[in-house]
C-alpha positions in Angstrom: 103.8 75.3 94.3 101.8 78.5 93.9 102.2 81.5 96.3 99.3 83.6 97.5 99.3 86.9 99.5 96.1 87.6 101.6 95.7 90.8 103.5 93.5 91.1 106.7 93.7 87.5 107.8 93.2 87.8 111.5 89.5 87.4 111.4 86.4 86.7 109.2 87.0 86.1 105.4 90.7 86.5 105.6 91.2 83.7 108.1 88.9 81.4 106.1 90.8 82.3 102.9 94.1 81.5 104.4 93.0 78.1 105.7 91.3 77.3 102.4 94.3 78.2 100.3 96.6 76.2 102.6 94.3 73.2 102.1 94.6 73.7 98.4 98.5 73.6 98.8 99.4 77.3 98.4 102.5 78.8 100.0 101.1 81.7 101.9 102.0 85.3 102.8 99.5 86.4 105.4 99.0 89.9 106.8 97.2 91.6 109.6 97.5 94.2 112.3 97.0 91.7 115.3 100.2 90.0 115.9 98.9 87.4 118.4 96.1 86.2 116.0 98.6 86.3 113.1 101.0 84.1 115.0 98.2 81.6 116.0 97.0 81.3 112.5 100.5 80.8 111.2 101.1 77.9 113.6 97.7 76.4 112.8 98.4 76.4 109.0 101.8 74.9 109.5 100.5 72.1 111.7 97.3 71.3 109.8 98.5 71.7 106.2 102.4 71.6 106.3 102.7 74.5 103.9 105.2 77.4 104.0 103.7 80.5 105.7 105.3 84.0 106.0 103.3 86.3 108.4 103.7 90.0 108.0 102.3 92.3 110.7 101.4 95.8 109.5 98.5 98.1 108.8 97.6 98.5 105.1 96.6 102.1 105.7 100.3 103.0 106.2 101.9 103.2 102.7 105.5 103.1 104.1 104.7 100.0 106.2 103.2 98.3 103.2 106.4 99.0 101.2 108.8 97.8 104.0 106.7 94.7 104.5 106.5 93.7 100.7 110.3 94.5 100.3 111.0 92.2 103.2 109.5 89.1 101.5 112.4 86.6 100.9 113.2 85.2 97.5 111.4 82.0 97.8 108.1 83.8 98.3 108.6 86.7 95.9 106.7 85.2 92.9 103.2 85.9 94.0 100.7 84.1 91.9 97.5 85.3 93.7 96.8 88.5 95.6 93.6 88.6 97.6 93.0 92.1 98.8 90.6 91.3 101.7 91.5 93.9 104.4 88.6 96.1 104.8 85.8 97.3 107.2 82.8 99.3 107.8 82.8 101.9 110.6 79.6 103.5 111.9 76.0 103.2 110.7 74.5 106.7 111.2 73.0 109.0 108.6 75.6 111.1 106.9 74.8 114.3 108.9 75.3 112.4 112.2 78.3 110.3 111.3 81.9 110.7 112.4 84.6 111.9 110.1 87.1 109.7 111.7 85.0 106.7 110.5 85.1 108.0 107.0 88.8 108.3 107.0 89.2 104.8 108.5 87.1 103.2 105.7 88.6 105.2 102.9 92.2 104.6 104.1 91.6 100.9 104.6 89.2 99.9 101.9 90.6 102.1 99.0 94.0 103.3 99.8 95.2 100.2 101.5 94.1 98.0 98.5 95.8 100.4 96.1 99.1 100.4 98.2 99.3 96.6 98.2 98.3 96.2 94.5 100.8 98.8 93.3 103.6 96.9 95.1 102.5 93.4 93.8 101.6 94.1 90.2 105.1 94.8 88.8 106.2 91.2 89.7 103.1 89.9 87.9 103.7 92.1 84.9 107.3 90.9 84.8 106.2 87.2 84.8 103.1 87.9 82.4 100.9 86.1 84.8 99.0 86.3 88.1 95.6 86.8 89.5 94.0 89.6 91.7 90.9 89.0 93.7 89.5 92.1 95.4 86.9 91.6 98.2 84.1 94.0 97.5 80.5 93.9 98.7 76.9 94.2 97.6 77.4 97.8 98.9 79.6 98.3 95.9 76.6 97.6 93.7 73.8 99.2 95.5 73.7 102.0 98.1 71.7 101.8 101.3 70.6 104.2 104.0 73.2 105.2 106.6 76.0 103.6 104.6 77.0 106.3 102.1 80.8 106.3 102.7 81.1 102.6 103.1 79.1 102.1 99.9 81.3 104.7 98.2 84.4 102.9 99.3 83.2 99.5 97.9 82.0 101.3 94.7 85.6 102.4 94.4 86.8 98.9 94.8 84.6 97.7 92.0 85.8 100.6 89.7 89.4 99.8 90.5 88.8 96.2 89.8 87.3 96.9 86.4 90.1 99.4 85.6 92.8 97.0 86.7 91.3 94.3 84.4 91.4 96.7 81.4 95.0 97.7 82.1 96.4 94.3 83.0 94.7 92.1 80.4 97.6 92.5 78.0 99.9 91.0 80.6 98.0 87.7 81.2 96.7 88.9 84.6 93.3 88.0 85.7 91.4 90.5 87.9 88.1 89.7 89.7 86.1 90.4 92.8 83.7 89.0 95.2 80.7 90.9 96.4 79.0 89.4 99.4 75.7 90.4 101.0 75.0 89.7 104.7 77.7 87.6 106.2 78.1 87.0 110.0 81.7 87.6 111.0 83.1 90.4 113.1 82.1 92.9 110.5 79.0 94.2 112.3 80.8 94.2 115.7 83.4 96.5 114.1 80.8 98.6 112.4 78.9 99.2 115.6 82.1 99.9 117.5 81.9 96.7 119.7 78.1 96.9 120.4 77.2 93.2 120.1 73.5 93.6 120.6 73.3 96.0 117.6 75.5 93.7 115.6 73.3 90.7 116.3 70.2 92.6 115.3 71.5 92.9 111.7 71.1 89.2 111.2 67.7 88.8 113.2 65.2 86.5 111.5 67.4 85.3 108.7 70.3 82.9 108.0 73.3 84.9 106.8 76.2 83.6 104.9 79.4 82.7 106.8 83.1 83.0 106.0 83.2 79.6 104.5 80.7 80.5 101.8 82.9 83.3 100.8 85.9 81.0 100.8 84.0 78.7 98.5 83.6 81.6 96.1 87.4 82.4 96.3 88.3 78.8 95.6 86.0 78.7 92.6 87.6 81.8 91.1 91.2 80.7 91.6 90.8 77.1 90.4 89.4 77.9 87.0 91.4 76.9 84.0 93.9 79.4 82.9 91.8 80.6 79.9 88.8 81.3 82.3 88.5 84.6 84.3 85.7 85.1 86.8 85.1 88.8 86.8 82.8 89.0 89.9 80.7 86.8 92.2 77.8 88.5 93.9 76.6 86.2 96.7 73.7 86.8 99.1 71.8 84.7 101.7 68.7 83.2 100.3 66.6 85.7 102.4 68.3 88.8 101.2 67.1 90.4 97.9 69.3 93.4 97.8 71.2 95.8 100.2 68.1 96.8 102.2 65.3 94.2 101.4 65.4 91.0 103.3 62.7 88.5 104.4 63.0 88.0 108.0 61.2 85.1 109.9 60.4 84.9 113.6 62.0 81.5 113.9 65.5 81.3 112.4 66.6 78.1 114.2 66.2 75.7 111.3 68.4 75.8 108.2 66.5 74.5 105.1 
């Protein structure tokens, strides 16, 4: 049985990833900041899929908390085959001159530093075993920049650069490194970005049919189920109606899925 560690599982992509990998029979280490959601997801996975689950409640922005959590992993979970760096967020959607420095720091600390903290702790074991796979959850914002998103886009450009650099450094150790770069996906992402303003969050998806978390879980499943000699470097995935980060074809009637 393979073991996977997934960060940020208490909503959105992370929750979908955990359930999908449980369905595939993975032993899971799941992490998040919201202990109640973490406990409910743990119980659901055990009940529905009968796989071993280890929940770890901590904030990836805290390097020392990351270290303590990873060091606490018991021996039967230690050999991590797949690391999914999912924890991430966008905070704020104002132009740079009107934006909040606290939002900048939250995005940089979570999207970049949190990913680095966890990866730095997991990679040595993969190198020792000369095998493993890392999948970083990036964004179309890591490929193209859009108005009012400079720092979020910068953080995801960094994720893409780190992914490519890791691939160069780890290829000699038999470790695969890839990423998923989604476009518009309807999860809690926009609610977080707009600091709880649900009306603004819903407006992001007006007139189009966005992706959902299951679409992104499909991409993850594809990446990790390829034969050993195949490495998927990146999957960029958009809704049909989205051409790039800022051009989308919006219809007045979005009720029918074609």
